[in-house]
C-alpha positions in Angstrom: 4.1 20.4 -31.2 4.1 22.2 -28.3 3.9 18.8 -25.5 7.2 17.4 -25.4 8.6 14.4 -23.0 11.4 15.2 -21.4 13.8 13.4 -18.4 13.1 15.3 -15.3 15.8 16.4 -12.5 15.7 16.6 -9.2 14.8 20.4 -9.4 11.6 20.0 -11.0 10.7 17.8 -8.1 9.6 21.2 -6.4 6.7 21.7 -8.4 5.3 18.5 -7.4 3.2 18.9 -5.0 1.3 22.0 -5.7 0.2 20.5 -9.2 -0.5 17.0 -7.1 -2.4 19.4 -4.3 -4.3 21.3 -7.8 -4.8 18.0 -9.6 -6.7 16.7 -6.6 -8.3 19.5 -4.2 -11.3 19.3 -5.3 -11.3 15.5 -5.4 -14.5 14.8 -2.5 -11.5 11.8 -1.2 -9.1 14.1 -0.3 -10.7 16.4 2.6 -11.0 12.9 4.3 -7.1 11.8 3.4 -5.8 15.3 3.8 -7.9 17.6 6.4 -5.2 20.0 6.4 -3.5 22.5 6.7 -1.4 21.9 3.9 1.3 23.7 5.1 4.4 24.8 3.4 6.5 22.5 5.3 3.8 19.7 4.1 5.3 20.4 0.6 8.4 21.1 0.8 8.4 17.4 2.6 6.9 15.8 0.1 9.8 17.8 -2.0 12.6 16.5 0.0 11.3 12.8 -0.3 10.9 13.3 -3.7 15.0 14.0 -4.5 15.2 11.3 -2.2 13.9 8.7 -3.4 15.2 9.5 -6.9 18.9 10.3 -5.7 19.1 6.9 -3.2 18.6 4.5 -7.0 18.4 7.2 -10.2 18.7 3.7 -12.4 16.2 2.4 -11.2 13.4 5.4 -10.9 13.1 6.6 -14.2 11.9 10.3 -13.9 9.7 11.8 -16.9 7.9 14.8 -17.5 6.0 16.6 -20.1 6.9 20.2 -21.1 4.7 23.1 -22.5 7.1 24.5 -25.6 4.8 27.8 -26.1 5.2 28.2 -22.3 8.9 28.6 -21.7 9.5 24.9 -21.2 7.1 25.0 -18.3 6.8 21.7 -16.8 2.6 20.2 -16.9 2.6 16.7 -16.3 5.3 14.4 -13.6 5.6 10.4 -13.6 8.1 8.2 -12.0 8.4 4.3 -13.8 10.4 2.3 -11.6 11.9 -0.4 -13.2 12.7 -4.1 -11.5 14.3 -6.2 -13.8 15.1 -8.4 -11.2 12.0 -9.5 -8.6 11.5 -7.1 -5.9 12.1 -8.7 -2.6 9.0 -7.9 -0.7 7.7 -9.6 2.4 3.9 -11.2 0.9 2.9 -14.8 1.7 3.6 -17.2 -0.8 -0.4 -18.3 -0.9 -0.9 -14.4 -1.7 1.3 -14.2 -4.5 0.7 -14.3 -8.1 1.9 -17.5 -9.7 5.3 -17.4 -10.6 8.4 -19.8 -11.6 11.1 -16.9 -11.7 14.5 -18.3 -9.3 16.7 -14.7 -9.8 18.2 -12.9 -6.8 15.9 -10.7 -5.4 16.3 -7.0 -6.2 15.4 -4.2 -3.3 11.5 -3.6 -2.4 9.9 -0.8 -4.1 9.8 2.2 -0.8 6.6 2.7 1.2 4.7 5.9 1.0 5.2 7.8 3.9 2.8 9.5 5.3 3.1 13.6 5.7 1.8 16.6 8.0 -2.1 17.3 7.1 -3.3 13.9 6.3 -5.3 11.7 8.2 -3.3 8.8 9.1 -6.5 6.0 10.0 -7.6 7.1 7.0 -4.8 7.7 4.4 -2.8 3.8 6.2 -6.4 2.6 5.5 -7.0 3.6 1.7 -3.0 4.0 0.3 -1.7 1.3 3.0 -4.7 -0.9 1.0 -3.1 -0.1 -2.6 0.0 -0.6 -1.8 -0.5 -4.1 -0.4 -2.4 -4.9 -3.6 0.9 -3.7 -5.8 3.2 -6.2 -3.5 0.5 -9.1 -3.8 0.9 -8.8 -7.7 4.7 -7.8 -7.9 5.9 -10.3 -5.5 8.1 -13.1 -7.6 7.4 -10.6 -11.4 10.6 -8.2 -13.0 8.3 -5.8 -13.5 8.1 -2.0 -14.8 6.4 0.1 -12.0 4.9 3.8 -12.5 5.3 5.0 -9.6 2.8 8.2 -10.5 1.8 10.1 -12.6 0.1 13.7 -12.2 -1.0 16.8 -14.6 -1.4 19.9 -14.2 -5.7 20.4 -14.2 -5.0 23.6 -16.3 -3.3 21.3 -19.1 -5.4 18.0 -18.5 -7.1 16.5 -21.9 -3.7 17.2 -23.7 -3.3 14.0 -23.7 0.2 15.1 -21.6 -0.6 11.7 -19.4 -0.9 10.1 -22.5 2.7 10.9 -23.4 4.2 9.6 -20.3 2.3 6.4 -20.4 3.1 5.7 -23.4 6.7 6.6 -22.8 6.7 4.2 -20.4 5.4 1.3 -21.9 7.8 1.5 -24.8 10.6 1.1 -22.2 8.6 -1.4 -20.9 8.7 -3.2 -24.3 12.3 -2.3 -25.0 13.3 -4.4 -21.4 11.0 -7.1 -22.5 9.3 -6.6 -19.1 4.8 -6.2 -17.8 4.5 -3.2 -16.8 2.2 -2.5 -14.1 0.3 0.1 -11.9 -2.0 1.1 -9.6 -4.9 3.1 -11.0 -7.5 5.7 -9.2 -11.3 6.3 -11.3 -9.5 9.1 -13.1 -6.8 7.2 -15.1 -8.4 4.3 -15.5 -10.0 4.7 -18.7 -6.3 6.1 -20.3 -4.4 3.0 -19.2 -6.8 0.7 -20.6 -7.1 2.0 -23.6 -3.1 1.9 -23.4 -3.6 -1.5 -23.4 -3.6 -2.4 -19.6 -5.9 -4.5 -18.4 -7.3 -4.8 -14.6 -5.7 -7.6 -12.6 -7.6 -6.9 -9.0 -10.3 -4.1 -8.0 -10.3 -2.6 -4.4 -12.8 -0.8 -2.8 -12.5 1.9 -0.2 -15.6 3.2 1.8 -14.7 6.6 3.8 -18.3 6.3 5.0 -17.4 5.2 8.3 -14.7 7.8 8.1 -17.4 10.3 7.8 -16.9 10.7 4.4 -19.5 10.5 1.4 -17.0 8.2 -1.1 -16.8 5.1 -2.4 -13.6 4.6 -4.2 -12.9 1.6 -6.5 -9.2 1.4 -7.6 -7.6 -1.1 -10.0 -4.3 -2.9 -10.4 -3.3 -3.0 -13.7 -1.0 -4.8 -16.1 0.2 -5.2 -19.7 2.1 -8.6 -20.5 5.1 -8.3 -22.4 3.9 -8.0 -26.1 4.8 -11.2 -28.3 6.1 -10.7 -31.0 4.9 -12.6 -34.1 7.4 -14.2 -36.7 7.7 -12.3 -39.5 5.8 -13.8 -42.8 7.9 -12.0 -45.2 
């Protein structure tokens, strides 16, 4: 088959900012979040931080990509799955945490999103910060596998490249006997539902107070550990 899932390496990070830009540049919300300019420096900073994230904890961060073998192995989709086999250490009031009985030693907290050049800081802080807060409320106290992000080059969308990366992560979660969790925008919501994830928390961001026209819904989603039924044979 022309599309194959492979492990991604640091050199692959150089293509990610361009893929992100092309995938989201026509989204009306992007014009509010990132009015620009999207300079070469901004893309270099994004690349540098991605590589820094991978190298800081290569066992926890599982970079994967989909390549097109009919196009000399061109990377057409990229994802980062983050494995938390111990509950992450996050600063969330107990009253806001989902119920958990975990007593294991907390693992390092997930990295916060760094805002780079070209962004509208106030808008990004509210939109991305809101999604991040939702994530923290739902992962606090729970070992899990988290889809940090996934991007598909727009020229290769609807080829199931994203589905391949989601399926890979869910299979890993099954092998580790951990729930899979993620934040979803409308673009990926149907895909994640089709893959068996369910909505846990819904958030709404209204860009109109910043001069935009978009009211954007996002979801925190989870697929619990599948229950293995006893064999009847």
